[in-house]
C-alpha positions in Angstrom: 12.0 19.1 21.0 9.1 20.0 18.9 6.1 17.9 18.7 4.6 16.2 16.2 1.2 14.3 15.7 0.9 11.7 12.9 -2.5 10.8 11.6 -2.9 7.7 10.8 -1.3 4.4 11.8 -1.1 2.6 8.9 2.1 1.4 7.3 2.1 5.4 6.1 1.7 6.7 9.2 3.9 4.2 11.5 6.8 4.4 9.7 7.0 7.9 9.4 6.3 8.0 13.2 9.4 5.5 13.6 11.7 8.2 11.0 10.5 11.0 13.1 11.6 9.5 16.8 14.8 8.2 15.1 15.6 12.1 14.7 14.3 12.9 18.4 11.4 14.3 17.6 8.3 14.1 20.5 5.5 12.1 18.1 1.8 11.6 19.0 0.0 9.3 16.4 -3.9 9.4 16.5 -5.9 6.9 14.9 -10.0 5.9 14.6 -9.1 2.3 14.7 -8.3 0.3 18.1 -4.8 -0.9 16.9 -2.4 0.0 14.4 -2.6 -1.2 11.0 -6.3 -2.1 10.5 -7.4 -0.6 7.5 -6.0 -0.8 4.0 -2.5 -2.0 5.8 -4.7 -5.1 7.3 -4.4 -7.9 4.5 -3.3 -6.3 1.5 -1.0 -8.5 -1.3 1.9 -8.6 0.7 4.9 -7.9 -2.0 7.1 -6.0 -1.4 7.5 -5.1 -5.1 9.4 -2.9 -7.2 9.1 -5.0 -10.1 5.2 -3.7 -9.9 5.9 -0.1 -9.7 4.7 0.8 -13.2 2.3 3.6 -13.2 -1.0 2.7 -14.4 -1.6 5.8 -16.5 -1.5 4.4 -20.2 -4.1 4.8 -22.7 -4.4 0.3 -22.3 -5.5 1.2 -18.9 -8.2 3.6 -20.3 -9.3 1.0 -22.5 -9.8 -2.2 -20.3 -11.6 -0.2 -17.9 -13.9 0.5 -20.8 -13.9 -2.8 -22.0 -14.7 -4.3 -18.8 -17.2 -2.0 -17.3 -20.3 -4.4 -17.9 -18.8 -7.1 -16.1 -19.2 -7.2 -12.5 -16.1 -9.8 -12.5 -14.0 -7.5 -14.4 -10.2 -6.8 -12.7 -10.8 -3.0 -13.1 -14.2 -2.4 -12.3 -15.2 1.5 -12.4 -19.5 2.0 -11.0 -20.4 4.6 -13.7 -22.7 6.8 -11.3 -21.3 10.2 -11.5 -19.5 12.0 -8.8 -17.0 14.9 -8.9 -14.5 13.7 -7.4 -14.4 10.5 -9.1 -14.1 12.4 -12.8 -12.2 15.0 -12.0 -9.5 12.5 -10.8 -10.2 10.7 -13.7 -9.5 13.8 -16.1 -6.0 14.5 -14.0 -5.1 10.8 -14.8 -5.3 10.9 -18.4 -3.4 13.9 -17.7 -0.7 12.5 -16.5 0.1 9.9 -19.1 2.7 12.2 -20.4 4.4 11.1 -17.2 4.1 7.2 -17.9 7.8 6.6 -17.9 9.1 9.1 -15.6 7.1 8.2 -13.3 7.9 4.5 -13.5 11.2 5.1 -13.4 11.3 7.1 -10.8 8.7 4.9 -8.8 11.4 1.8 -9.1 14.0 3.5 -7.6 12.1 4.5 -4.8 10.7 1.1 -4.5 14.8 -0.3 -4.0 15.6 2.5 -1.9 12.9 1.5 0.7 13.2 -2.3 1.1 17.3 -1.3 2.9 15.1 0.9 5.3 12.6 -1.7 5.9 14.7 -4.5 6.1 17.1 -2.4 8.4 14.6 -1.4 10.5 12.9 -5.4 10.9 16.4 -6.1 11.7 17.4 -3.1 14.4 13.4 -3.9 15.9 13.2 -7.7 15.6 9.9 -7.6 14.0 8.6 -10.8 12.8 6.4 -10.2 9.6 6.9 -13.9 7.8 9.4 -12.5 5.4 10.1 -14.8 2.4 12.4 -13.4 0.6 12.1 -16.3 -3.0 11.7 -13.3 -5.9 8.8 -12.3 -7.7 7.2 -13.6 -11.0 5.3 -12.3 -13.4 3.3 -14.3 -15.9 2.2 -14.1 -19.5 -0.4 -16.0 -21.3 0.0 -15.0 -24.6 2.7 -13.4 -27.1 1.4 -9.6 -27.0 1.5 -9.0 -23.0 4.9 -10.5 -23.0 5.5 -8.0 -25.7 4.4 -5.0 -23.5 5.9 -6.0 -20.5 9.5 -6.0 -22.2 9.3 -2.2 -23.0 8.2 -2.0 -19.1 11.0 -3.9 -18.2 12.9 -0.9 -20.1 11.5 1.6 -17.6 12.5 -0.7 -14.6 15.7 -1.7 -15.3 16.5 1.9 -15.8 15.4 2.3 -12.8 17.6 -0.2 -11.1 16.0 -3.6 -11.0 17.4 -6.4 -11.7 14.4 -8.2 -13.5 14.8 -10.3 -16.7 12.8 -12.2 -18.6 12.1 -16.0 -18.7 10.6 -18.8 -21.1 8.0 -21.0 -19.7 10.1 -23.8 -18.9 11.8 -21.3 -16.7 8.4 -20.3 -15.1 7.6 -24.1 -14.5 11.6 -24.3 -12.5 11.2 -21.3 -10.4 7.5 -22.1 -9.1 7.0 -25.3 -9.6 3.5 -25.7 -7.9 2.3 -23.8 -11.3 -0.4 -25.0 -13.5 -1.1 -23.2 -16.7 0.3 -23.0 -19.9 1.9 -19.9 -19.9 4.1 -17.8 -23.1 6.9 -16.6 -20.6 7.5 -14.6 -17.2 9.9 -12.0 -16.1 11.4 -12.9 -12.7 13.4 -10.3 -10.1 14.6 -12.4 -7.5 15.5 -9.3 -5.1 11.8 -8.7 -4.8 10.1 -10.5 -1.6 7.1 -10.2 0.2 5.4 -10.5 3.8 2.7 -9.8 6.2 2.1 -5.9 5.9 -0.1 -5.8 9.3 2.7 -8.0 11.8 5.1 -5.9 10.1 2.9 -2.0 11.2 1.8 -3.7 14.3 5.5 -4.3 15.6 6.6 -1.5 14.4 3.8 1.0 16.3 5.0 -1.4 19.5 8.9 -0.4 18.9 7.4 2.9 18.1 5.8 3.3 21.5 8.9 1.3 23.6 11.2 4.1 22.0 8.5 7.2 23.5 5.6 7.5 21.0 2.2 7.8 22.3 -1.0 6.6 20.1 -4.3 7.5 20.8 -6.3 4.7 19.0 -10.1 5.0 19.0 -9.9 8.4 17.8 -12.1 9.5 15.4 -10.2 13.5 14.4 -12.8 15.9 13.7 -10.9 19.2 13.1 -7.0 20.0 12.5 -6.6 23.9 12.4 -3.5 26.2 13.4 -4.3 28.4 16.1 -0.1 29.6 16.5 0.4 25.6 17.5 -1.5 22.9 15.5 -5.0 22.3 17.4 -6.2 18.9 16.6 -10.2 17.6 18.1 -11.2 14.4 18.1 -13.4 12.0 19.9 -12.3 8.8 21.7 -13.8 6.1 23.9 -17.7 6.6 25.1 -19.2 9.1 27.8 -21.9 7.4 29.6 -24.3 5.6 27.3 -22.1 5.5 24.0 -21.5 9.2 23.9 -18.1 9.9 22.5 -15.6 12.0 24.6 -14.6 15.5 22.9 -10.8 15.6 23.7 -8.2 17.8 22.0 -4.2 17.9 21.6 -1.8 20.3 21.0 1.3 19.9 18.6 4.2 21.9 16.9 3.6 20.0 13.4 0.9 17.6 12.3 1.5 14.9 9.5 -1.2 13.3 7.6 -0.2 10.0 6.8 -4.4 8.9 6.4 -4.9 7.3 3.2 -8.4 7.8 1.9 -9.1 10.3 4.5 -6.0 12.5 3.3 -8.2 14.2 1.1 -10.6 15.9 3.9 -7.5 16.7 6.5 -5.9 18.3 3.6 -8.8 20.8 2.9 -9.3 21.6 6.7 -5.5 22.7 6.3 -6.0 24.6 2.8 -4.3 22.1 0.5 -5.5 19.8 -2.3 -4.7 16.1 -2.3 -6.5 14.8 -4.7 -6.4 11.3 -3.2 -9.5 8.5 -4.6 -9.7 5.5 -2.8 -9.5 2.3 -5.2 -10.5 -0.4 -3.9 -8.9 -4.0 -4.0 -10.0 -7.4 -2.7 -7.7 -10.1 -1.1 -8.3 -13.5 0.4 -6.0 -15.5 3.1 -6.3 -19.3 2.2 -5.9 -20.9 5.3 -3.6 -24.0 4.3 -4.9 -26.5 7.0 -3.8 -29.4 6.0 -0.3 -30.7 4.4 -1.3 -32.0 1.0 -2.3 -28.0 0.3 0.9 -26.7 1.7 2.6 -28.7 -0.2 0.5 -27.6 -3.5 0.7 -23.7 -2.6 3.3 -21.7 -4.2 6.7 -19.6 -2.3 7.2 -17.5 -5.1 5.3 -14.3 -5.1 3.9 -14.1 -8.4 1.9 -11.8 -10.4 -0.5 -12.9 -13.0 -0.7 -9.8 -15.5 -3.4 -11.0 -17.5 -6.1 -11.6 -14.2 -3.9 -8.6 -12.2 -3.6 -10.9 -9.2 -0.8 -11.3 -6.8 -0.4 -13.8 -4.2 2.1 -14.2 -0.9 3.1 -17.2 0.7 2.4 -16.2 5.0 4.4 -18.6 6.5 3.6 -22.3 6.8 -0.3 -21.9 7.0 -1.0 -18.6 4.9 -1.7 -18.3 1.3 -2.5 -14.4 0.4 -4.2 -13.7 -3.1 -5.1 -10.5 -3.7 -6.3 -8.3 -6.4 -8.7 -5.9 -8.9 -9.5 -2.5 -8.9 -12.8 -1.1 -8.3 -13.8 2.5 -8.6 -16.3 3.0 -6.1 -16.2 5.6 -3.5 -16.0 5.0 0.1 -17.2 1.7 -0.1 -16.2 -0.6 2.4 -18.4 -3.5 1.1 -16.8 -6.7 0.6 -19.2 -8.3 -2.9 -19.4 -12.0 -3.5 -18.7 -11.4 -7.0 -15.3 -9.5 -6.8 -14.4 -12.4 -3.8 -15.1 -15.1 -6.4 -12.8 -14.8 -9.1 -10.0 -14.8 -6.6 -11.2 -18.5 -5.7 -11.7 -20.0 -8.9 -7.9 -18.3 -10.0 -6.7 -20.2 -6.7 -8.1 -23.2 -7.9 -7.1 -23.3 -11.5 -3.5 -22.8 -11.1 -3.3 -24.6 -7.5 -5.3 -27.4 -8.2 -4.8 -29.6 -5.0 -4.8 -26.5 -2.4 -7.8 -26.8 -0.7 -10.1 -23.7 -0.5 -12.4 -24.4 2.2 -11.4 -22.2 4.1 -10.8 -18.6 3.1 -11.4 -15.4 4.7 -12.2 -12.5 2.4 -10.6 -8.9 3.1 -11.5 -5.4 0.7 -9.2 -2.1 1.4 -9.3 1.2 -0.3 -5.9 2.1 -1.9 -5.3 6.4 -1.7 -4.5 7.2 -4.9 -3.0 10.2 -6.9 -3.9 10.7 -9.9 -0.4 10.5 -11.1 0.4 7.0 -9.1 2.6 9.3 -7.2 2.5 9.3 -3.0 2.3 13.0 -1.9 5.0 13.6 -0.2 6.3 16.9 1.6 5.1 20.3 2.9 1.6 22.0 2.8 1.2 25.3 2.5 1.3 26.3 6.2 4.4 25.7 7.8 4.4 23.0 9.8 1.8 20.7 7.5 3.4 17.8 6.3 1.8 14.7 3.9 3.1 11.3 3.4 -0.1 9.5 1.7 -1.1 8.7 -1.9 0.9 5.4 -2.3 -1.9 3.3 -4.2 -1.3 -0.1 -4.3 2.5 0.3 -3.4 2.2 1.7 0.0 3.6 -1.2 1.4 6.8 -1.1 -0.9 7.6 2.4 -0.7 6.7 3.5 2.9 10.1 3.1 4.7 11.7 5.5 1.9 9.0 7.9 2.1 8.9 8.2 5.5 12.5 9.2 5.4 11.8 11.9 2.8 8.9 13.5 5.1 11.4 13.6 8.2 13.9 15.3 6.4 11.7 18.1 5.1 10.5 18.4 8.7 13.8 18.4 10.0 14.4 21.1 7.2 11.5 23.0 8.6 12.5 23.4 11.8 16.0 24.6 11.5 18.1 21.7 12.4 18.0 17.9 13.1 16.2 17.4 16.4 18.5 14.2 16.8 21.4 16.6 16.3 20.2 19.1 19.1 19.8 17.1 21.5 
């Protein structure tokens, strides 16, 4: 059977591997970390949120970015230092404002389709990922933001989503733990949450049981086609810390490498204009019964603060958000983490924030906010990357899409051929 290499063992890489294994392909997954799901898939907001499918290509996003540029704690922060990649990406972002509506509707449809694939995988492989199916509640503090949300809701409903407005009183009844004077909200009962890292790690184990090979601690240096594909990487150590150079040959390659996808695409003659948009999260450990009772179970999205939440079992509460345009910078900054802690204390005053674990990850975003899924210019090259803030939400569907694309190029579905 054809041998396919998947570069990247985050959520998109591992779901892609699984979709290929289901079709009978031989699969090797290569990742620079020691385990699956250790970078952007490690501690994200946790939402499986078709209700958050609105793309960012809107004039209001640009105006907010300019307004917040001098605020170090702003929900959207851009380092003004000029780089060609950043400003070229922003120019393309602006050019896609015309596709704002159509891309939002399409993203909604894709997110709804992804649910069934992901839930089916979890059931088949018996993966425990702290799944909570209590819906997602969007909260709004004033009438103008609520009115804008009404317009967004029309697009989400057009995409097939059951999302409806709720009054301030209904907001409190849906999530009694909330403290605040809200104008209203929108509730999506079919959305849910879960621990993406636990799911990714568990699915990687399932892939291994199905015959996949995982090569970890492997820094890919070159990918090229010479008849078959040759992937050069350095793995482990030799002597006193010298990496061991190794090579693997495959019939095809799928790039699922997050923000590094742009570099690998360039090696293969493609332009995949992914930009790393940093997001932050805190995991609040609910060590005492009082905190456990005071933390919400319904997942939240505060549109004003651009903050989302997830309850991960009895003992953890995840709070995430912000967007930072600062290149491949993974630093965890106190001034970016503090607003998440302050927000938690304001809306949930009885939650003890004594033990909080901060994290930052780089969301791989395309300028049109749509994932890059499909063929490269060379035969045997494929992409499943650029999911931005919706990698967890969309990955199970885009994995099926790229697997079908691969089956089409190789002539027949490998599972049928077997």
